[in-house]
Legacy VTK file of the C-alpha trace (Angstrom):
# vtk DataFile Version 3.0
C-alpha trace
ASCII
DATASET POLYDATA
POINTS 217 float
62.268 -22.780 -28.447
61.260 -25.468 -30.955
57.558 -26.241 -30.737
55.007 -28.510 -32.418
51.327 -27.562 -32.122
48.858 -30.440 -32.508
45.081 -30.355 -32.694
42.083 -31.036 -34.878
40.854 -28.519 -37.486
39.142 -25.613 -35.768
40.816 -25.812 -32.347
42.697 -22.543 -32.897
46.186 -23.838 -33.768
46.760 -21.173 -36.408
45.674 -18.341 -34.107
47.827 -19.553 -31.219
50.807 -20.248 -33.501
50.675 -16.683 -34.818
50.451 -15.188 -31.315
53.242 -17.420 -30.019
55.454 -16.602 -32.995
55.122 -12.911 -32.147
55.641 -13.456 -28.413
58.700 -15.682 -28.867
60.051 -13.930 -31.987
60.328 -17.186 -33.945
58.720 -18.129 -37.283
55.410 -19.962 -37.613
55.812 -22.803 -40.130
53.102 -24.921 -41.767
53.284 -27.494 -44.547
51.611 -25.036 -46.924
54.105 -22.291 -46.033
57.043 -24.598 -46.705
55.656 -25.777 -50.037
54.801 -22.277 -51.267
58.199 -20.863 -50.279
60.137 -23.716 -51.901
58.105 -23.563 -55.113
58.478 -19.780 -55.308
62.236 -20.019 -54.700
62.449 -22.762 -57.354
64.699 -24.912 -55.205
65.256 -28.496 -56.340
62.892 -29.716 -53.612
60.381 -27.031 -54.565
60.445 -28.124 -58.200
60.004 -31.765 -57.145
57.026 -30.779 -54.974
55.533 -28.661 -57.764
55.561 -31.606 -60.163
53.353 -33.547 -57.737
51.084 -30.575 -56.996
50.603 -29.719 -60.675
49.454 -33.267 -61.403
47.046 -33.296 -58.443
49.055 -35.852 -56.477
49.977 -35.658 -52.790
53.536 -34.524 -52.152
55.385 -37.562 -50.683
56.442 -37.545 -47.052
60.131 -37.690 -47.930
59.893 -34.384 -49.825
57.866 -32.770 -47.022
60.413 -33.870 -44.419
63.359 -32.634 -46.481
61.558 -29.291 -46.933
61.050 -29.071 -43.162
64.713 -29.834 -42.437
65.823 -27.248 -45.025
63.367 -24.672 -43.644
64.569 -24.868 -40.051
68.172 -24.370 -41.210
67.253 -20.848 -42.356
68.619 -17.900 -40.305
65.190 -16.881 -38.965
64.946 -20.280 -37.209
68.218 -19.806 -35.310
66.327 -19.213 -32.047
63.517 -21.672 -32.706
60.326 -22.208 -34.681
56.694 -23.251 -34.343
55.435 -26.120 -36.491
51.740 -25.362 -36.992
49.903 -28.612 -37.741
53.073 -30.383 -38.861
53.904 -33.248 -38.712
50.476 -34.550 -39.764
51.154 -38.290 -39.701
53.056 -40.809 -37.628
55.349 -41.473 -40.590
56.259 -37.766 -40.772
56.937 -37.628 -37.013
59.128 -40.717 -37.176
61.015 -39.293 -40.161
61.676 -36.053 -38.250
63.074 -38.166 -35.424
65.290 -40.100 -37.843
66.609 -36.752 -39.157
67.544 -35.921 -35.540
65.393 -32.759 -35.476
65.338 -31.393 -31.922
61.938 -30.442 -30.468
61.531 -28.792 -27.056
57.756 -28.862 -26.614
54.741 -30.575 -28.179
51.443 -28.877 -27.306
48.092 -30.502 -28.039
45.115 -28.117 -28.116
41.855 -29.967 -27.409
38.294 -28.894 -28.195
35.238 -31.178 -28.343
34.005 -32.220 -31.784
30.656 -30.516 -31.250
32.342 -27.217 -30.352
34.590 -27.510 -33.434
31.548 -28.103 -35.645
29.793 -25.081 -34.123
32.887 -22.895 -34.628
33.489 -23.866 -38.250
29.954 -24.400 -39.538
28.911 -20.963 -38.289
31.475 -19.100 -40.408
30.223 -16.961 -43.274
32.454 -15.262 -45.847
32.119 -12.158 -47.986
34.047 -13.508 -50.954
35.106 -10.264 -52.695
36.719 -8.790 -49.547
37.530 -11.899 -47.512
35.622 -10.533 -44.497
34.619 -13.308 -42.095
31.557 -13.415 -39.840
30.100 -16.018 -37.500
26.393 -16.590 -37.062
26.793 -16.916 -33.268
30.018 -15.165 -32.236
30.274 -12.296 -34.749
27.015 -12.059 -36.724
26.488 -9.510 -39.524
24.009 -6.684 -38.900
21.627 -8.307 -41.387
21.641 -12.121 -41.488
23.436 -13.417 -44.570
24.612 -9.949 -45.729
27.977 -8.181 -45.601
27.970 -5.182 -43.224
29.748 -2.874 -45.695
28.240 -3.742 -49.066
25.008 -5.574 -48.287
26.156 -8.353 -50.615
25.474 -12.020 -49.901
27.698 -14.019 -47.564
28.591 -17.623 -48.384
29.430 -20.745 -46.441
32.539 -22.470 -47.790
32.341 -26.178 -48.597
35.058 -26.796 -45.977
32.775 -25.217 -43.354
29.729 -27.395 -44.007
28.984 -29.906 -41.247
29.325 -33.023 -43.387
32.768 -31.855 -44.593
33.884 -30.912 -41.070
32.964 -34.382 -39.799
35.005 -35.941 -42.606
37.979 -33.713 -41.731
37.680 -34.716 -38.074
37.581 -38.387 -39.077
40.787 -37.931 -41.106
42.412 -36.191 -38.120
41.444 -39.000 -35.730
42.756 -41.586 -38.176
45.991 -39.920 -39.328
47.096 -37.290 -36.812
45.736 -38.210 -33.387
48.207 -41.163 -33.099
50.905 -38.459 -32.805
49.593 -37.689 -29.311
50.578 -41.131 -27.998
53.813 -40.992 -29.999
54.953 -37.709 -28.429
53.764 -38.700 -24.957
56.369 -41.489 -25.155
58.870 -39.632 -27.355
62.505 -40.658 -27.441
65.322 -38.094 -27.438
66.007 -36.408 -30.776
68.791 -33.935 -31.447
69.843 -34.377 -27.825
66.409 -33.404 -26.460
63.333 -35.274 -25.242
60.221 -33.218 -26.150
57.952 -32.194 -23.288
54.313 -33.022 -24.054
51.483 -30.740 -22.892
47.728 -30.876 -23.408
45.539 -27.801 -22.918
41.930 -26.859 -23.568
41.305 -24.660 -26.601
37.946 -23.507 -25.230
37.834 -19.985 -23.837
39.440 -16.601 -24.341
42.241 -16.528 -26.937
44.528 -14.400 -24.746
43.934 -16.670 -21.740
44.870 -19.752 -23.781
48.003 -17.990 -25.031
48.933 -17.113 -21.446
48.534 -20.747 -20.424
50.795 -21.899 -23.259
53.453 -19.314 -22.409
53.290 -20.472 -18.796
53.942 -24.064 -19.896
56.941 -22.787 -21.844
58.273 -20.947 -18.785
57.629 -17.498 -20.310
LINES 1 218
217 0 1 2 3 4 5 6 7 8 9 10 11 12 13 14 15 16 17 18 19 20 21 22 23 24 25 26 27 28 29 30 31 32 33 34 35 36 37 38 39 40 41 42 43 44 45 46 47 48 49 50 51 52 53 54 55 56 57 58 59 60 61 62 63 64 65 66 67 68 69 70 71 72 73 74 75 76 77 78 79 80 81 82 83 84 85 86 87 88 89 90 91 92 93 94 95 96 97 98 99 100 101 102 103 104 105 106 107 108 109 110 111 112 113 114 115 116 117 118 119 120 121 122 123 124 125 126 127 128 129 130 131 132 133 134 135 136 137 138 139 140 141 142 143 144 145 146 147 148 149 150 151 152 153 154 155 156 157 158 159 160 161 162 163 164 165 166 167 168 169 170 171 172 173 174 175 176 177 178 179 180 181 182 183 184 185 186 187 188 189 190 191 192 193 194 195 196 197 198 199 200 201 202 203 204 205 206 207 208 209 210 211 212 213 214 215 216
């Protein structure tokens, strides 16, 4: 079961990828996971990636793709994997195809921009512990204060509305074209990916159940 999850920041890709990984007993893989593992293992690709990261440059697509191909050759991917937010660009998707990487399902999770902004901009963090609250969905007992210590909560820069709108703009520009690409996908590795689109609004368990149903589980 080889799956790609697509969706804008804040639609719940990470949550659903984790739940699916447990349900299907396959690894959840993101670009960050691949980079960290390769750098830590000091592989040749990891060292190449580290040289870009240390100098503040973006890691080139060709290194990212080679990392992905190496990663899915590992024993824990023998029965499948879940790419969480990868590929991010049309060039990465096309490169995966050129490497003949087989994908069974591509699942797009959709949530309106306004709902995404409400989800992300409402998050508040207790920095020392990492505890997360939400002003609407999981508010602290005292506004702006951690339940356990009474210390101040913060809003991360990434969770401020102006930053969220910029992130959504980048997604629309760079990643959303993957939807049309996978809707018309050609066979790769002997398989033609099945494309699905579901709503990411609602109960987490209900959304997971819908995804598993699409996968025939």
